C-alpha positions in Angstrom: 96.8 110.4 74.2 99.2 113.4 73.7 96.5 115.5 75.2 95.7 113.4 78.0 99.3 113.2 78.8 99.8 116.7 78.8 97.0 117.7 81.2 98.1 115.0 83.5 101.7 116.1 83.4 100.4 119.7 84.2 98.5 118.7 87.1 101.3 117.0 88.4 103.6 119.8 88.0 101.0 122.1 89.9 100.5 119.6 92.6 104.4 119.4 93.1 104.5 123.3 93.4 101.6 123.0 96.1 103.3 120.7 97.9 106.9 122.5 98.1 105.0 125.7 99.2 103.0 124.0 101.7 106.1 122.1 103.3 108.1 125.3 103.2 105.4 127.6 105.0 104.3 125.2 107.4 108.0 124.8 108.4 108.2 128.4 109.2 104.8 129.0 110.6 105.6 126.4 113.3 108.3 129.1 114.8 111.6 130.1 114.4 113.6 126.9 113.3 116.6 128.5 114.8 115.3 127.9 118.3 114.7 124.5 117.5 118.6 124.0 116.7 120.3 125.9 119.4 120.8 124.2 122.8 118.9 125.0 125.8 120.7 128.0 127.5 122.3 129.3 124.3 123.1 133.1 124.4 121.3 135.4 122.3 124.3 136.4 120.4 124.7 132.8 119.7 121.2 132.5 118.3 121.5 135.6 116.2 124.8 134.3 114.9 123.2 131.0 113.9 120.1 132.5 112.4 122.5 134.3 110.2 124.5 131.6 108.9 121.3 129.8 108.1 119.5 132.5 106.1 116.8 132.8 108.5 117.1 136.8 109.2 116.2 137.4 105.8 112.5 138.3 104.8 110.1 135.4 104.3 109.8 135.8 100.6 113.4 135.9 99.8 113.9 132.8 101.8 111.1 131.0 99.7 112.4 132.3 96.5 116.1 131.1 97.3 114.4 127.9 98.5 112.7 127.4 95.1 115.7 128.3 93.2 117.8 125.5 95.2 115.1 122.9 94.5 115.5 123.6 90.8 119.1 122.7 91.1 118.3 119.9 93.3 120.2 121.7 96.2 118.3 120.5 99.5 120.7 122.7 101.7 123.1 121.3 104.2 122.2 119.2 107.4 122.7 121.4 110.2 123.9 118.5 112.5 126.1 116.6 109.9 127.2 119.4 108.1 126.9 117.7 104.9 124.9 118.0 101.9 121.3 116.8 102.6 120.9 115.3 98.9 124.2 113.2 99.5 122.9 112.2 102.9 119.6 111.1 101.4 120.9 109.5 98.5 123.0 107.0 100.4 120.1 106.0 102.3 117.8 105.9 99.4 118.4 102.6 97.9 118.0 101.0 101.2 114.6 102.2 101.5 113.9 101.2 97.6 115.1 97.7 98.5 112.7 97.1 101.3 109.7 98.7 99.5 110.6 96.5 96.3 110.7 93.2 98.6 107.6 94.2 100.3 105.9 94.9 97.1 107.1 91.4 95.9 105.2 89.9 99.0 102.3 92.0 98.6 101.5 91.5 94.9 103.0 87.7 95.0 101.0 86.6 97.3 98.0 88.9 97.5 96.8 88.9 94.2 96.9 85.3 93.6 95.1 84.6 97.0 92.6 87.2 96.1 91.9 85.3 92.4 91.7 81.9 94.5 89.2 83.2 97.0 86.9 84.5 94.3 87.0 81.3 92.1 86.7 79.0 95.1 84.1 81.3 96.8 81.3 79.4 99.3 84.1 76.6 99.9 86.4 75.9 102.9 89.5 76.7 101.4 88.2 80.4 100.4 87.1 80.8 103.9 90.3 79.7 105.3 92.4 82.0 103.0 90.0 84.8 104.0 91.0 84.0 107.6 94.6 84.4 106.6 94.1 87.7 104.9 91.9 89.2 107.9 94.8 88.0 110.2 97.4 89.8 108.0 95.4 92.8 107.8 94.5 93.2 111.6 98.3 93.2 112.9 99.7 96.4 113.3 103.4 96.5 111.4 105.4 97.1 114.4 103.8 94.1 116.0 104.2 91.6 113.1 107.8 92.6 113.0 108.6 92.0 116.4 106.7 88.6 116.3 108.8 87.5 112.9 111.9 88.5 115.2 110.9 86.7 117.9 110.1 83.5 115.7 112.8 83.2 112.9 115.6 85.4 114.6 115.5 84.6 118.2 113.9 81.2 118.5 114.8 79.5 115.2 117.9 81.7 114.4 117.4 81.2 110.8 117.6 85.0 109.8 119.3 88.2 111.1 117.1 90.3 113.6 118.4 93.6 112.4 120.7 95.6 110.2 121.7 95.4 106.7 124.2 92.3 106.3 123.1 90.7 102.9 120.1 89.8 101.2 118.9 87.5 104.3 118.8 90.6 106.3 115.8 92.1 103.9 113.4 89.1 104.5 111.8 89.7 107.7 111.5 93.5 107.1 110.1 92.8 103.6 107.6 90.4 105.2 106.5 92.6 107.9 106.1 95.9 105.7 104.4 93.9 102.8 101.9 91.9 105.1 99.4 94.8 105.5 99.4 95.4 101.7 99.2 91.7 100.7 95.7 91.5 102.6 94.7 94.6 100.7 95.7 93.3 97.3 94.1 90.2 98.0 90.7 91.4 99.1 90.5 93.9 96.1 91.5 91.2 93.6 88.7 89.2 95.0 86.2 91.8 94.7 87.2 92.7 91.4 87.2 89.1 90.1 83.9 88.4 91.6 82.3 91.5 89.9 83.8 90.1 86.4 82.9 86.3 87.5 78.8 87.4 87.2 79.0 89.0 83.8 77.8 87.5 80.9 80.8 87.0 78.9 82.0 84.5 81.5 78.6 82.6 81.5 78.9 82.6 77.7 82.6 81.1 77.9 81.6 78.5 80.7 78.4 77.2 78.5 80.9 76.9 75.6 83.0 74.7 77.8 85.8 76.8 78.5 88.0 75.7 81.4 87.8 78.5 84.5 91.4 78.8 84.3 91.6 79.7 80.6 88.5 82.1 81.3 90.8 83.7 84.2 94.0 83.9 82.3 92.7 85.1 79.3 90.0 87.6 80.2 89.5 88.1 84.1 92.6 89.2 85.0 93.0 92.1 82.5 89.6 93.4 82.9 89.6 93.2 86.6 93.2 94.9 86.9 91.8 98.9 86.9 91.1 98.4 91.0 94.4 96.5 91.4 96.5 99.5 89.5 94.4 101.9 91.9 95.5 100.0 95.0 99.0 99.6 93.6 99.8 103.2 93.3 98.5 104.0 96.9 100.0 100.9 98.5 103.5 101.8 97.1 103.1 105.0 98.6 101.9 103.5 102.0 104.9 100.9 101.7 107.2 104.2 101.8 105.3 105.7 104.3 105.4 102.7 106.5 109.1 102.1 106.2 109.5 104.5 109.0 108.2 101.8 111.4 109.7 98.8 110.0 113.3 100.4 109.7 113.2 101.6 113.3 112.2 98.0 114.5 114.8 96.1 112.3 117.6 99.1 112.4 117.4 99.1 108.7 119.5 102.0 107.3 116.8 103.6 105.2 115.2 106.8 104.8 112.4 106.1 107.6 115.3 105.7 110.3 117.0 108.6 108.9 113.9 110.6 109.2 113.5 109.4 113.1 117.3 110.1 113.8 116.7 113.6 112.2 113.6 114.5 114.0 115.4 113.5 117.4 118.4 115.7 116.5 116.4 118.3 115.1 118.0 118.2 111.9 115.0 119.9 110.1 116.7 120.2 106.4 116.8 116.6 106.4 113.2 116.0 107.6 112.2 118.5 105.0 114.1 116.7 102.2 112.7 113.3 103.0 108.7 114.7 103.2 109.4 116.2 99.9 110.8 113.2 98.1 108.1 111.0 99.7 105.4 113.8 98.4 106.9 113.7 94.9 107.0 109.9 94.9 103.3 109.5 95.9 102.5 112.1 92.8 104.7 110.2 90.6 102.8 106.9 91.2 99.6 108.6 91.0 100.6 110.0 87.4 101.8 106.4 86.4 98.6 104.8 87.6 96.5 107.4 85.7 98.7 106.4 82.6 98.0 102.5 83.1 94.5 103.1 83.1 94.3 104.7 79.9 96.5 101.9 78.5 94.2 99.3 80.1 91.0 100.9 79.6 91.1 103.4 76.6 87.6 104.7 77.7 89.2 106.5 80.8 91.8 108.3 78.4 88.7 109.3 76.3 86.8 110.7 79.2 89.7 112.6 80.2 90.2 114.2 76.7 86.7 115.3 76.7 86.9 117.4 79.6 
């Protein structure tokens, strides 16, 4: 287990280093960042003064090593628009995005997996077909469109919930549903497929021949044995939820990282955009590492295969 964790951790560190390098050079290869920050008609002296103050007049390799040294100390630089520490700005918005992603995950897992299990157990019935219709509808609706529909129905027409902003837990319900709807459909379809694969195996037929109830078979055996595809999807879907927060936070004026990214792109505040891209990438990589560890816990054969390489 220790060798397995060491290899996966080493791969994670190498991947993070590659992401940091890629983000830095893509930023620089896209042109002189100073020209994106100065207003139109700025004099050459003003451009040079800004370039020197931001350190862009130094050789590229020196900028790169200074950038790496700063990241090692959790220094993401300063916002060129807000004139404040980038990490502080991002940290003030991060809890809102985590709350939104957590609420969406509750919707996706809490509804999607039971729905998928029921569709598999009741395969071929009218109930299963009706559930599949709900799933396909959820999967077909674009996130921004489902968000607008939820606002029109529950905020504007019925007046039950706030339409925008972060004014208490009630403000979290609509954006969580809008963000979690697509992932709910994904979880439901994956859980259904994994459960159908297990239902066709000999041990299930043997258990049924012995008179074991379907509910007991599902709870004792099928949920665990069909969990690996669901874990894979969970790691990817959590990352998708963080990425999808950009759209939902804009629609619902939710003050999280997604809305901050849009504001920073519009104001050309590239240090904040760069920090958000890095944090999102690190979250995605960390989630994949967590998924690998969970695989090895659920199915030790995967761990042994990894150790034998």
